[in-house]
N, C-alpha and C positions, 0 to 999 in steps of 0.2 A: 504494499500499500504506500509506504513512504517513497519508494522509488518511482511509483506512478505520479505522485504529487510533485516530486523533484522534476521529473520529465516535463510535466505541465508548466511548471514555473520557469525552468531553466532551459528547456529543450533537451534533445538527446545529448548524451555524454559525448565529448569530443576527445580524441586521442591527439593531444597537442604534439607529442614526440613525433608521431607519424606525420603530422602536417609539416613539421620542421624538416623531416627527412624528404618530404615531397617538395621542398624549396620554399616553404612559407616565409613570408616577411612578417616580422613583428613590428607593428606601429605603436609606439608609446605616445599617446596624445596629451600627455601632461605638459606643463610649461617647461621651458628650458631650465629654470631654476630647480624645479621638482626633479627633472630628469638628471640633472648633474649631482643631486644628492644621493642617487642610487638608481640603477637600471639593470636590465637584462642584457648581458653581453650579446652584441650583434644586432640589437634592436635599433630601429630608426626613430629618432625623436621628431615628430611632426605634431606640434601643438594643434589642438582641435580647431582653434580659430584660423589656422593657416592650411587646414587639410584641403579645402576646395581648390586652392591654387597649386597644391602639390600632387593632385590626383593624376595629372598627365605624366608624372614620372613613375607611376605604379603599373605593373604588369597585370592586366586583367585575367591572365591565364594561370596566375599563381595564387595559392591560398594566402590570405591575409588575416593575421591575428591582431586584434586591437587590444590595448591595455591602457590603464591609467592608475589613479590612486585607489579608486573604490569599485570601479566598474560602470559608473554612470556616464562619464565622458566617452569611454570606450564603447558603450552601448550606442550613444549618439553617433560616434564615428562609424560604427558598423551600419546603422541605418542610413547614414549619408552615402556611404560607399555603395550599399545595395541599391539606393535610389539612382545612382549614376551608372548602373550596369555591371557592377562587380558582383560576381555570383558566389565565390568561395570566400566569404568573410565570417570570421568567428570572433565573438566577444570573449577575450581571455580573462576579463575582470581586472582585479588589481594586479599590478606588475609583480608584487611579491608572491601572491598566490600562484600566478602563472609560472613564475620562476621555479617554484617548488614542484610543478607538474612537469617540467621539462627534464 
């Protein structure tokens, strides 16, 4: 029962390690100051307010994992990317939580 509720709230579980093996890009949408205080090695810092102008540098054929401090901005980033035609976008939630899953 709990797993069904989690699936409804958060969607199907995602294997982030497998996505990385498939060439996924990790987009950390926190501010530059937040990013400089700690981040996931290899992630790209693209603050949410600059994401629209950065999209043309992203490969629509590769998976994209968004992250931030809590999961709110990364959720917004995921929705923005999806609305612009990116199909393989995953909200990784907080960067620290995502780092622990990798």
